[in-house]
C-alpha positions as CSV (number, residue, x, y, z in Angstrom):
1,M,-7.8,-68.5,-10.4
2,N,-4.1,-67.7,-9.7
3,R,-2.9,-65.9,-12.8
4,N,0.8,-66.4,-11.8
5,E,0.5,-70.2,-12.1
6,Q,2.1,-71.9,-15.1
7,P,-0.8,-74.2,-16.4
8,K,0.0,-77.0,-18.8
9,R,-1.0,-76.2,-22.4
10,R,-4.3,-77.9,-23.4
11,Q,-7.1,-77.1,-25.8
12,P,-8.2,-73.4,-25.8
13,V,-11.4,-72.6,-24.0
14,L,-13.5,-69.5,-23.1
15,R,-13.9,-69.0,-19.3
16,V,-16.8,-66.8,-18.1
17,Y,-17.0,-66.0,-14.3
18,L,-19.9,-64.1,-12.6
19,L,-18.5,-62.8,-9.3
20,A,-20.3,-61.7,-6.2
21,A,-20.1,-58.1,-7.2
22,F,-21.8,-58.9,-10.5
23,T,-18.6,-58.2,-12.5
24,L,-18.2,-60.3,-15.6
25,T,-14.6,-61.4,-16.2
26,I,-13.7,-63.0,-19.6
27,L,-10.5,-64.9,-20.0
28,F,-9.2,-66.4,-23.2
29,G,-6.5,-69.0,-22.5
30,Y,-5.8,-72.7,-22.3
31,S,-7.5,-75.4,-20.3
32,D,-5.9,-77.3,-17.4
33,S,-7.0,-79.9,-14.9
34,A,-8.6,-77.3,-12.6
35,F,-10.6,-75.8,-15.4
36,A,-11.4,-79.2,-17.0
37,Q,-13.4,-80.2,-13.9
38,S,-15.8,-77.2,-14.4
39,Q,-16.0,-77.1,-18.2
40,W,-19.4,-76.2,-19.6
41,A,-20.5,-79.2,-21.6
42,T,-24.2,-78.6,-22.2
43,S,-25.8,-75.9,-24.3
44,G,-28.7,-73.9,-22.9
45,N,-31.6,-71.9,-24.2
46,D,-30.0,-69.4,-26.7
47,I,-26.6,-70.1,-25.2
48,Y,-24.4,-72.5,-27.0
49,N,-21.1,-74.1,-26.2
50,T,-19.4,-75.9,-29.1
51,N,-16.9,-77.5,-26.7
52,S,-14.2,-76.1,-29.0
53,G,-13.4,-72.9,-27.0
54,K,-16.2,-70.9,-28.5
55,V,-19.5,-69.7,-26.8
56,G,-22.4,-68.4,-28.7
57,I,-25.2,-66.2,-27.3
58,G,-28.1,-66.1,-29.8
59,T,-26.1,-68.3,-32.3
60,S,-25.2,-71.9,-32.3
61,T,-22.2,-71.4,-34.6
62,P,-20.0,-68.9,-32.9
63,F,-16.9,-67.9,-34.8
64,S,-15.0,-66.3,-31.9
65,P,-14.4,-67.2,-28.3
66,L,-17.6,-65.2,-27.4
67,H,-20.1,-64.4,-30.2
68,V,-23.3,-62.5,-29.3
69,V,-26.2,-62.2,-31.8
70,G,-29.5,-60.5,-31.1
71,A,-31.6,-57.3,-31.4
72,A,-29.8,-54.3,-29.9
73,D,-31.4,-52.9,-26.8
74,T,-32.1,-49.1,-27.1
75,T,-34.4,-48.6,-24.1
76,T,-32.2,-49.4,-21.1
77,F,-29.4,-47.2,-19.5
78,T,-27.8,-45.3,-22.3
79,G,-30.6,-45.0,-24.9
80,V,-28.3,-46.1,-27.8
81,P,-28.0,-49.6,-29.3
82,F,-25.9,-52.1,-27.4
83,N,-25.7,-55.9,-27.2
84,L,-23.4,-56.5,-24.2
85,A,-23.8,-54.7,-20.9
86,F,-21.2,-54.4,-18.1
87,T,-22.5,-52.5,-15.0
88,S,-21.3,-51.9,-11.4
89,N,-23.3,-51.8,-8.3
90,N,-20.9,-49.8,-6.3
91,T,-22.1,-46.6,-4.6
92,A,-22.3,-43.7,-7.0
93,A,-19.1,-41.6,-7.1
94,A,-16.9,-39.9,-9.7
95,G,-14.8,-42.5,-11.6
96,V,-16.9,-45.4,-10.6
97,G,-18.4,-47.7,-13.3
98,A,-17.6,-50.9,-15.2
99,G,-15.0,-51.9,-17.7
100,I,-13.4,-54.5,-19.8
101,S,-9.9,-55.7,-19.0
102,F,-7.7,-57.0,-21.8
103,G,-4.8,-59.3,-21.0
104,G,-2.7,-62.2,-22.1
105,A,0.5,-64.0,-21.3
106,Y,3.4,-61.7,-20.4
107,T,6.0,-64.6,-20.2
108,G,5.5,-68.1,-21.4
109,T,1.9,-69.0,-20.5
110,T,1.6,-66.7,-17.4
111,L,-1.3,-64.3,-17.8
112,T,-1.6,-60.7,-16.9
113,G,-3.7,-57.6,-17.8
114,F,-2.5,-55.2,-20.4
115,A,-5.3,-52.6,-20.9
116,V,-8.7,-51.6,-19.7
117,I,-11.7,-49.7,-21.3
118,S,-14.0,-48.3,-18.6
119,G,-17.3,-46.5,-18.6
120,V,-17.4,-44.4,-15.4
121,K,-19.5,-41.7,-13.8
122,E,-18.0,-38.4,-14.7
123,N,-18.7,-36.4,-11.5
124,G,-19.7,-37.0,-7.9
125,T,-23.0,-35.1,-8.2
126,D,-25.9,-37.3,-7.0
127,G,-28.5,-37.8,-9.7
128,N,-26.2,-36.7,-12.5
129,F,-26.1,-39.1,-15.4
130,A,-22.9,-37.7,-17.2
131,G,-20.5,-40.5,-18.1
132,A,-17.0,-40.7,-19.6
133,L,-15.2,-43.4,-21.5
134,M,-11.6,-44.1,-20.2
135,F,-8.8,-45.9,-22.0
136,S,-6.0,-47.2,-19.7
137,T,-2.8,-49.0,-20.5
138,R,-0.2,-50.7,-18.3
139,A,3.5,-49.7,-18.4
140,N,6.3,-52.4,-18.2
141,G,7.2,-53.5,-14.7
142,P,6.0,-55.9,-12.0
143,G,3.1,-54.5,-9.9
144,M,2.5,-51.7,-12.3
145,A,-1.2,-50.7,-12.5
146,A,-2.9,-49.5,-15.7
147,T,-3.2,-45.7,-15.9
148,E,-5.5,-43.6,-18.0
149,K,-4.1,-42.4,-21.3
150,M,-7.2,-41.2,-23.1
151,R,-10.7,-40.1,-22.2
152,I,-13.9,-39.2,-24.0
153,T,-16.1,-36.9,-21.9
154,S,-19.8,-36.6,-21.8
155,A,-19.5,-33.4,-24.0
156,G,-17.7,-35.4,-26.7
157,D,-14.3,-33.9,-26.0
158,V,-11.4,-36.3,-26.5
159,G,-8.4,-35.9,-24.2
160,I,-5.0,-37.6,-24.6
161,G,-2.7,-37.1,-21.7
162,T,-5.4,-35.2,-19.8
163,T,-8.4,-36.2,-17.8
164,A,-10.2,-32.9,-18.4
165,P,-10.0,-32.0,-22.1
166,G,-11.2,-28.6,-23.0
167,Y,-11.4,-29.1,-26.8
168,K,-12.8,-31.7,-29.2
169,L,-9.2,-33.0,-29.3
170,D,-7.0,-32.0,-26.5
171,V,-3.4,-33.4,-26.5
172,Q,-1.2,-32.6,-23.5
173,S,2.4,-33.4,-22.9
174,G,3.0,-34.8,-26.4
175,Q,3.1,-34.1,-30.1
176,I,0.6,-34.9,-32.9
177,N,2.0,-36.5,-36.0
178,A,-0.2,-36.4,-39.1
179,S,1.9,-38.0,-41.8
180,G,-1.0,-37.8,-44.3
181,G,-1.7,-34.1,-43.7
182,L,-3.8,-31.8,-41.6
183,C,-7.2,-30.3,-42.3
184,I,-8.7,-27.3,-40.5
185,G,-12.1,-26.0,-41.6
186,G,-11.8,-28.0,-44.9
187,D,-8.4,-26.4,-45.6
188,C,-6.0,-29.4,-45.9
189,V,-2.2,-29.3,-46.2
190,T,0.4,-32.0,-46.2
191,S,3.2,-30.0,-44.6
192,W,3.7,-27.1,-42.1
193,E,5.2,-24.9,-44.9
194,G,1.9,-25.1,-46.7
195,V,-0.2,-23.7,-43.9
196,P,-1.4,-20.2,-45.0
197,G,0.2,-17.5,-42.9
198,N,3.1,-19.7,-41.8
199,T,6.2,-17.7,-41.0
200,D,8.4,-19.1,-43.9
201,A,10.8,-17.0,-45.8
202,S,8.3,-16.0,-48.5
203,N,5.8,-14.8,-45.9
204,L,8.3,-12.5,-44.3
205,T,9.5,-11.1,-47.7
206,T,6.1,-10.6,-49.2
207,G,4.4,-9.5,-46.0
208,T,1.6,-12.1,-46.2
209,L,1.9,-13.3,-42.6
210,D,-1.6,-14.2,-41.2
211,N,-1.7,-13.0,-37.6
212,A,-4.9,-14.8,-36.9
213,R,-3.2,-18.1,-37.7
214,L,0.0,-17.3,-36.0
215,G,-1.6,-16.5,-32.7
216,V,0.4,-15.3,-29.6
217,V,4.1,-15.8,-30.1
218,P,6.0,-16.2,-26.8
219,V,9.1,-14.3,-25.9
220,S,11.1,-17.6,-26.1
221,K,10.1,-17.9,-29.7
222,G,11.0,-14.3,-30.7
223,G,7.6,-12.8,-30.0
224,T,6.2,-10.4,-27.5
225,G,3.9,-12.8,-25.6
226,L,1.1,-10.1,-25.6
227,T,-2.4,-11.0,-26.6
228,S,-3.3,-7.4,-27.5
229,A,-1.7,-4.1,-28.5
230,G,-2.8,-2.4,-25.3
231,T,-4.0,1.2,-24.8
232,S,-3.7,3.6,-27.7
233,G,-0.4,5.6,-27.4
234,N,1.3,3.0,-25.2
235,F,4.8,1.7,-26.0
236,L,6.2,-1.8,-26.1
237,R,8.6,-2.0,-23.1
238,S,11.0,-4.8,-22.2
239,D,12.1,-5.5,-18.6
240,G,14.8,-7.9,-19.8
241,T,12.6,-11.0,-19.5
242,G,9.3,-10.0,-21.1
243,F,7.3,-7.3,-22.8
244,T,4.5,-5.0,-21.5
245,S,2.4,-2.4,-23.2
246,S,2.6,0.8,-21.1
247,A,3.3,4.5,-21.2
248,L,6.9,5.6,-21.8
249,Q,9.1,6.0,-18.7
250,A,12.3,8.0,-18.3
251,S,14.2,4.8,-17.7
252,D,13.3,3.5,-21.1
253,V,15.7,6.0,-22.7
254,P,19.0,5.7,-20.8
255,D,21.5,8.6,-20.8
256,L,23.9,8.6,-23.8
257,S,22.1,5.7,-25.5
258,A,21.4,5.4,-29.2
259,S,17.7,5.1,-28.6
260,Y,15.0,6.0,-31.0
261,I,11.3,5.8,-30.1
262,R,8.4,7.2,-32.2
263,N,4.6,7.2,-31.9
264,Q,3.0,9.4,-34.5
265,T,0.3,9.5,-37.1
266,G,2.0,11.6,-39.7
267,S,5.2,11.1,-41.7
268,S,7.0,14.1,-40.1
269,Q,8.5,14.2,-36.7
270,S,6.2,17.0,-35.6
271,G,3.2,14.6,-36.1
272,G,3.6,13.0,-32.7
273,F,6.4,12.0,-30.3
274,N,10.0,11.7,-31.4
275,V,13.2,11.1,-29.4
276,S,16.4,10.5,-31.3
277,G,20.2,10.9,-31.0
278,T,23.0,9.5,-28.9
279,G,23.0,12.2,-26.2
280,T,25.3,14.7,-28.0
281,A,22.9,15.7,-30.7
282,S,19.5,14.7,-29.5
283,V,16.2,16.0,-30.9
284,F,12.8,16.3,-29.3
285,N,9.8,17.7,-31.3
286,A,6.4,18.4,-30.0
287,T,3.9,20.4,-32.1
288,T,1.8,22.0,-29.3
289,Q,3.0,21.1,-25.8
290,F,4.9,18.6,-23.7
291,N,3.3,17.3,-20.5
292,L,4.8,15.5,-17.4
293,G,2.5,13.5,-15.2
294,G,-0.5,15.0,-17.0
295,N,0.6,18.6,-16.2
296,L,1.8,21.1,-18.8
297,A,5.7,21.3,-18.8
298,L,6.6,23.0,-22.1
299,S,4.5,24.8,-24.7
300,S,5.0,27.1,-27.6
301,A,4.3,30.8,-27.2
302,G,5.1,31.7,-30.8
303,A,8.1,31.7,-33.0
304,N,11.3,31.1,-31.0
305,N,9.4,31.4,-27.7
306,I,8.9,28.7,-25.1
307,T,6.5,28.7,-22.2
308,V,7.6,26.6,-19.2
309,G,4.7,25.4,-17.1
310,G,1.5,27.4,-16.3
311,S,0.8,30.6,-14.3
312,A,0.4,28.6,-11.1
313,D,3.4,26.4,-11.6
314,T,6.9,26.7,-10.1
315,V,9.9,25.9,-12.3
316,Q,12.8,24.5,-10.2
317,I,16.4,24.6,-11.3
318,P,18.5,22.6,-8.8
319,G,21.8,23.8,-10.4
320,R,23.0,27.1,-11.9
321,L,20.9,29.2,-14.3
322,Q,22.9,30.6,-17.2
323,V,21.4,33.3,-19.4
324,T,23.5,34.2,-22.4
325,Q,21.6,37.3,-23.5
326,L,19.2,39.7,-21.7
327,S,16.6,42.0,-23.3
328,G,17.1,45.7,-22.9
329,G,14.7,48.4,-21.5
330,G,14.1,46.7,-18.2
331,N,12.8,48.8,-15.3
332,N,12.2,46.3,-12.5
333,H,14.5,44.5,-10.2
334,L,14.4,40.8,-9.4
335,C,15.1,39.1,-6.1
336,R,15.3,35.6,-4.7
337,N,13.0,34.7,-1.7
338,T,13.7,32.2,1.0
339,S,12.1,29.5,-1.1
340,N,14.8,30.1,-3.7
341,Q,12.1,31.5,-6.1
342,V,12.7,34.5,-8.3
343,A,10.3,37.3,-7.3
344,D,9.8,41.0,-7.4
345,C,11.9,42.9,-4.9
346,S,9.3,43.7,-2.3
347,S,9.5,46.2,0.5
348,S,5.9,46.2,1.8
349,L,5.4,46.0,5.5
350,R,3.1,43.0,4.8
351,Y,6.2,40.9,4.5
352,K,8.1,42.4,7.5
353,T,8.1,41.8,11.2
354,N,10.1,43.1,14.2
355,V,10.3,46.6,12.6
356,A,12.7,49.0,14.3
357,P,14.7,52.2,13.4
358,F,18.1,51.9,11.7
359,S,20.1,55.0,12.9
360,F,23.5,54.5,11.4
361,G,24.3,56.9,8.7
362,L,27.2,59.3,8.2
363,S,29.5,57.4,10.6
364,L,28.9,54.2,8.6
365,V,29.2,55.8,5.2
366,R,32.5,57.4,6.2
367,R,33.9,53.9,6.9
368,L,33.0,52.5,3.5
369,R,35.8,52.5,0.9
370,P,34.8,52.9,-2.7
371,I,37.2,51.1,-5.1
372,R,37.8,50.7,-8.7
373,F,38.9,47.4,-10.1
374,E,38.8,44.9,-13.1
375,W,36.8,41.7,-13.1
376,K,38.9,38.5,-13.3
377,D,36.3,37.0,-15.6
378,G,36.3,39.1,-18.8
379,G,38.5,41.9,-17.5
380,M,35.8,44.5,-17.5
381,K,36.7,47.7,-15.5
382,D,34.2,48.6,-12.8
383,V,33.7,50.5,-9.5
384,G,32.1,49.4,-6.3
385,F,32.9,48.0,-2.9
386,G,34.8,45.0,-1.6
387,A,32.1,42.7,-0.1
388,E,34.4,41.7,2.7
389,E,35.1,45.3,3.7
390,V,31.4,46.1,3.6
391,A,30.6,43.1,5.8
392,A,33.2,44.3,8.3
393,V,31.4,47.6,8.5
394,E,27.8,46.3,8.5
395,P,27.1,42.5,8.0
396,M,23.6,43.2,6.9
397,F,24.8,45.0,3.8
398,A,26.5,41.9,2.4
399,T,25.2,38.6,0.9
400,Y,26.5,35.1,1.7
401,N,26.7,31.8,-0.2
402,D,25.6,28.3,1.0
403,K,28.9,27.9,2.8
404,G,28.4,31.1,4.8
405,E,31.1,32.9,2.9
406,V,30.8,36.6,2.0
407,E,29.6,36.7,-1.6
408,G,28.3,40.2,-2.6
409,V,27.1,43.6,-1.5
410,K,23.5,44.7,-1.1
411,Y,24.1,48.0,-3.0
412,D,20.5,49.0,-2.6
413,R,20.7,48.6,1.2
414,I,23.5,51.1,1.4
415,S,21.0,53.8,0.4
416,V,19.4,53.3,3.8
417,A,22.7,54.5,5.4
418,L,23.0,57.3,2.8
419,V,19.5,58.5,3.8
420,N,20.5,58.7,7.4
421,A,23.8,60.4,6.4
422,V,21.9,63.0,4.3
423,K,19.6,63.5,7.2
424,E,22.5,64.0,9.5
425,Q,24.2,66.5,7.1
426,Q,20.9,68.3,6.6
427,G,20.6,68.7,10.4
428,Q,24.0,70.1,10.5
429,I,23.2,72.5,7.6
430,E,20.1,73.6,9.3
431,A,21.9,74.2,12.6
432,Q,24.6,76.1,10.8
433,Q,21.9,78.2,9.0
434,T,20.3,79.0,12.4
435,Q,23.7,79.9,13.7
436,L,24.4,82.1,10.7
437,K,21.1,83.9,11.1
438,Q,21.9,84.6,14.7
439,Q,25.3,85.9,13.7
440,Q,23.7,88.1,11.0
441,A,21.3,89.4,13.6
442,Q,24.1,90.2,15.9
443,I,26.0,92.0,13.1
444,A,22.9,94.0,12.2
445,A,22.5,95.0,15.9
446,Q,26.1,96.0,16.1
447,Q,25.9,98.0,12.9
448,Q,22.8,99.8,14.3
449,Q,24.7,100.4,17.5
450,L,27.7,101.8,15.6
451,K,25.4,104.0,13.6
452,Q,23.9,105.4,16.7
453,Q,27.3,105.9,18.2
454,Q,28.5,107.7,15.0
455,T,25.4,110.0,15.2
456,L,26.2,110.8,18.8
457,I,29.9,111.5,17.9
458,D,28.8,113.8,15.1
459,G,26.5,115.7,17.4
460,L,29.3,116.2,20.1
461,K,31.7,117.3,17.3
462,K,29.3,120.0,16.2
463,L,28.8,121.2,19.8
464,L,32.5,121.4,20.4
465,C,33.3,123.2,17.2
466,R,30.7,125.9,18.1
467,Q,32.4,126.5,21.3
468,D,36.0,126.2,20.1
469,P,36.4,126.5,16.4
470,S,40.1,126.3,16.7
471,S,40.0,122.8,18.2
472,D,41.9,120.0,16.3
473,V,38.7,118.0,15.7
474,C,37.2,121.0,14.0
475,L,40.2,121.8,11.6
């Protein structure tokens, strides 16, 4: 039959066609000359035609175009009572089965299909009996096919807007309107405001919000979007688009920001972790110690004492170190090694190589010019050397900054030249002492010689006076 034809209106009849594929098509409409030639005029065994547009199966007085009366079959196919069977003999495949098409005139008396209810195989697994019931409707427009709008799965799940419902009622891409109310677990309400735990004004002011009912609130609705609180001790962090539960990072507290973050178990700041302030009057409190990367950074060593790191750690200060006050009674010197670490001033040969004598002494010391002066910073009077003058005499006795400029004097190194100077002077003294002893020996010898000469002169004088008493030497 061509459904696009415009048949002339005649008496209503029921037309039943059994096609080659064993598909039963039932059309309710009006008779025309083509159909009048093949009208069913005779009743059969248990099948009755009233010739008034009604057919009865199991009844001779049908009250609808098709009226079926009889005991329900419960042994074939589904195992549940049924009186009318529609089956397909197509090869088994997912979505294949039989259905009922409902149609009517879409304009004048021209017929078309509006909706289909189909029973289909739910999956493509061979030997699997699972079936689903599909409800399809047709949208407006020529050539538009009916598309599935609702499905009942073999598990009893009902899906609207989805072919794979995951719940007893699963509605996708749409809203549910329950004008008479909504019941969950026997708890029925007639408005959203009446749902226990709903975030109305009274819930917020009385603190009776039910988190279990509220569920996960997305960021777009003012929530965090998190399903759990995360690891104990974590913080709620925002990257500008969402939230995460993670450890606190340095970037979470920007410089000069009015940030306040706390994670503590007690009521006082010392009970846990506290950062507060605007950058000009910030406060950080830690009862025992502060770690960075799992390593000890700061700890308390008693009242007003702080320990930085551990015994094997290195504390690095990229900038300048300022110490306002020093303790008294110190007896050790401190130096800076090539790794810019503060260390004991060592002089062991274990740390030295290319050892050679340094012979400059008195000649070097004589060239140094001691000065007295006043420091520009503070005006304190002092004595010492000019570092530039010392560097001109001996560059190794001066210190230099990162730019290579002369910065200071190695006063302790000058003692090396002083030792050599003392040695030189001591050599001179010892030489002078040797010379003095030699001179003293010469004087003693001369005195002995003079004494001998005097004895000889005295003896000659006595001899002369015996011979000539009147001599001048004898008077």
